[in-house]
C-alpha positions in Angstrom: 0.0 0.0 0.0 1.3 3.5 -0.8 0.1 6.8 0.5 1.0 9.7 -1.6 0.3 13.1 -0.1 0.5 16.5 -1.9 1.0 19.3 0.6 0.4 22.8 -0.8 2.1 25.8 0.8 3.5 29.2 -0.2 7.2 28.7 -1.0 7.7 32.5 -0.9 6.5 32.8 2.7 9.3 31.8 5.1 6.8 31.0 7.9 4.8 28.7 5.6 8.0 27.0 4.5 9.1 26.5 8.1 5.7 25.1 9.1 5.7 22.7 6.1 9.2 21.4 7.0 8.1 20.8 10.6 5.0 19.0 9.4 6.9 16.7 7.1 9.3 15.8 9.9 6.5 15.1 12.3 4.7 12.9 9.7 7.9 10.9 9.2 8.2 10.4 13.0 4.6 9.5 13.4 4.6 7.0 10.5 7.8 5.3 11.8 6.3 5.0 15.3 3.3 3.2 13.7 5.7 0.9 11.8 5.5 2.6 8.4 8.5 3.8 6.5 9.3 6.1 3.6 11.0 4.6 0.6 11.6 7.7 -1.4 11.9 11.3 -0.3 13.4 14.7 -0.8 17.2 14.8 -0.1 16.5 17.1 2.9 14.8 14.2 4.7 17.0 11.2 3.8 19.0 11.3 7.0 15.9 11.4 9.1 14.2 8.6 7.2 17.4 6.4 7.3 17.3 6.9 11.1 13.8 5.4 11.2 15.2 2.1 9.9 17.3 1.5 13.0 16.1 -1.9 14.1 18.2 -5.1 14.6 17.8 -8.6 16.0 20.1 -7.8 19.0 17.9 -4.8 20.0 20.9 -2.4 19.7 19.6 -0.9 16.5 21.3 0.3 13.3 21.8 -3.1 11.7 20.6 -2.0 8.3 22.7 1.2 8.4 25.8 -0.8 9.5 25.2 -3.1 6.5 24.7 -0.1 4.2 27.9 1.6 5.4 29.9 -1.6 5.0 28.6 -2.0 1.4 29.2 1.7 0.7 32.8 1.4 1.9 33.5 -1.7 -0.1 31.9 -0.7 -3.3 32.8 3.1 -3.2 35.9 3.4 -1.0 36.5 7.0 -2.2 32.9 8.0 -1.4 32.2 9.7 -4.8 29.0 8.0 -5.8 25.9 9.8 -4.5 27.2 10.8 -1.1 24.3 11.0 1.4 21.8 9.3 -0.9 19.2 7.5 1.3 21.1 8.6 4.3 24.2 6.5 3.4 27.3 8.7 3.7 31.0 7.9 2.9 33.1 7.2 5.9 34.7 10.6 5.9 31.3 12.3 6.3 29.8 10.1 8.9 29.2 11.6 12.3 31.2 9.9 15.0 28.9 7.6 16.9 29.0 7.6 20.7 29.1 4.1 22.2 
C-alpha cells in the first residue's frame, strides 16, 4: 500500500516553508512510530528517514545502516557515488557515533 500526499504551501513565505518542513518531519516520525517507512523522499529528509530504519535482531539498532555503510565502503571506497543518498554517507562524512 502506498500513501501519496501532496502538501500545498507558499514557497515565498518563510513562515509557511518552516511550518511545512516541521509538518513533514512530524509525519515521518509518526509514520515510523506506527511501523511505516518512507521509501523515497526529498534529499533534505534522507538522513531522518534512514534513522527510522534502526532496528536489529540484537535490539541495539542500526543493523541496516551498518550493512549499508559496509557495502558503501566496499563498493565506493572514495565516497564519490551519490554521497548521502538515502542517508548513506561515505566514511569521511559520517558523524562519530558515541558508544
